[in-house]
N, C-alpha and C positions, 0 to 999 in steps of 0.2 A: 559359659552354659554351651549346649550343643549348637545352638544357632551359630555362634562364633566359630565353630569349627567348619560348619556348612558353607558360611559366607564370609569368612576372614578374608578372603582375599579382597575383598571391597571394602575392608574396615577403612582404610586410610585412603581411599579413592574420592575426590571431589568430582563427580561426573555432571554436577549443574553447573560448574564455573569454570570456564577456559580462561587463561591469563588473557589480558588485553594484548592484542596484536599491536605491531609498530607500524600499520597502515598510515599512509597519509590521508588527507582528506580526500583527494582525487581516488586514491585505492578504496576507499571506504564507500564512495558515492558509485564505483563500478561494482563492487560487491553488492550493494543494495539495490542497484539496477537490476544486475543479473538475477537477484533472488526475486526481485518484485515481478520482473516478467515471467519467471517460472510460476511464481504464485497466481499472476494474473490469469495466465492461460490454463492453471488447473480450476481456477476459481469458474472462468466462463465455462469450462466442461461440466464442473460438477453442478454449478447453479443454474445453468441457462442451457447445458447440453449444446454447446455450441463450440466454434473454434474462433482464436482470435489471432490476429497477425500483430506483433509488437516488434517494434524497431528499437533495440536496446543500445544502438550504436548512435541514435539520434541525439546530439548533445547540444546543439546549439538552441537559444531561446528565439521561438519565432518572432521575427519583427513585427508581422502583422497580427500575433495575437492579442486578443482583447477578451480579458475576463467576463465582462460584461455581455458578449454574446452568447453564455451559458446559460443554463436553467438552474442549475445546482452545483455548490462545491462541495465535496466531502472533505473533511480535513482532520489529520491526527497529528499531535505534536507529542514528539517522545524524545526528550533531551536524556542522553545519557552523561556519565561524567566527562566523556572526551568530545562528544558532539551534540549539537543542537539540531535535531532532524524534524522536518515538516513533510508530511505526505499528504498530498491533495490529488482528489481525482474529479475532473470537469467533466461534466455530463450537459449535452444540449437535451433538450425535453423530448425531442422525438426518440433519442437512445435511451434515454432513461424510462420511457413509456414502454418501448418495444422490449427491454430487458424486463421490466415488471410485468408486462403481460405473460411473458414465458413463464415466470414464476406462478401466476395467477393461474394460468392454464392447467400447469402441472398439479397444483393443489385444489383446484375447483374453486377458487375463490375469486370475489370480484377485484379489479383495480381500484383502490382508492387513493386518497392523498397520502395516509399513513403508510400503505405499502410501497407506493411510488417513492417516499421518501426514505424508507428504511432499506430500500434495494440500494441506494447510494452507499450509505454509511456501512451495510454489511459486505458490499463487496471491498470496500477500503479496508474494513476490518479484518477481513480474510487476507489479504495482500499484506498488511502490516504485520498481523501476527505472524504470518508466514516468515517474513523477513526478519522480524524480530528475533525467532527463534531461531533461523539459520545464523543469522549474523553474531547472535550472543553465543551459540553453541560453539561455532566454527572459528570466529574471528574474535570472541572476547569483548564485544562492543559495549554490553550491558544496557541497552536499549529497554526502557521499562515497558510495562503492560501500559496502554492506553486506550480510551474512549473517543471514538470517531463522534465529530459534530459537524452539521450541515450549516453551510452560509449561503446566502445569496450571492451573486456575482459581485454586487456593489460592495458587499461587506468583504469578499475576497479581494476585490482590487484595491481596498485600502490598506492591505497587509504589504509593507515595504520590501519584504523578502521575495514577494511573488514574481517578480520581473530582474531579480538580482543575477548576479555571477555565480553565487552558489545553487543556483536552481538548474536541475536538469529536467528535461521533458522527454516521456514515451508514449509515442502515440499506441493506442490501441484500436486495431479496426477488426469489427466483427459483422457477420451478415446482419445483426439487428442496429449495426450503427457503430461510429466511432465515439472514444472518449480519451482523454488525456491523464496521465498519470505524472504528477510534477513530484520530484523528490529536492527538498531544499535541505542543503547540509552546511552546518557552519561550526567553527570551533567554538 
């Protein structure tokens, strides 16, 4: 039909799937961190109208890092055929409350427990979705869609990968407080 003539140049093009790259686990981690930092900055600007400083070169596991000092941990597991990926955001209560108050003030709503908890998962959802889109489109990683969950710090501390060698940490520092992104990547 006539539409083939108009759009025939796209007939055999698969724009939705890039062949998998040959990236090593460390290269994949570097790409994911780079895109997570970009997404975190964009989300902070969009959701909270604030800036964020993030150190994407921060690679060591903090020796004094204790998950139990945090109020909530948002988590997404996104396993692809090549990688097992876990994204976690660690929030202290004061930071999560300050971020949530910004949303509440801009929408004219009250801060309640539901809004407080959804702020943590929504921020992680934005970061993960952006990272997933970029690495799938540009690197062919095939990370799946995933839904964030919220854990208490005690639950998060029981996860054996949380302090493992495959985990990278990115501190995000905002005028409203700091939080940590952890990306755990394994084969």
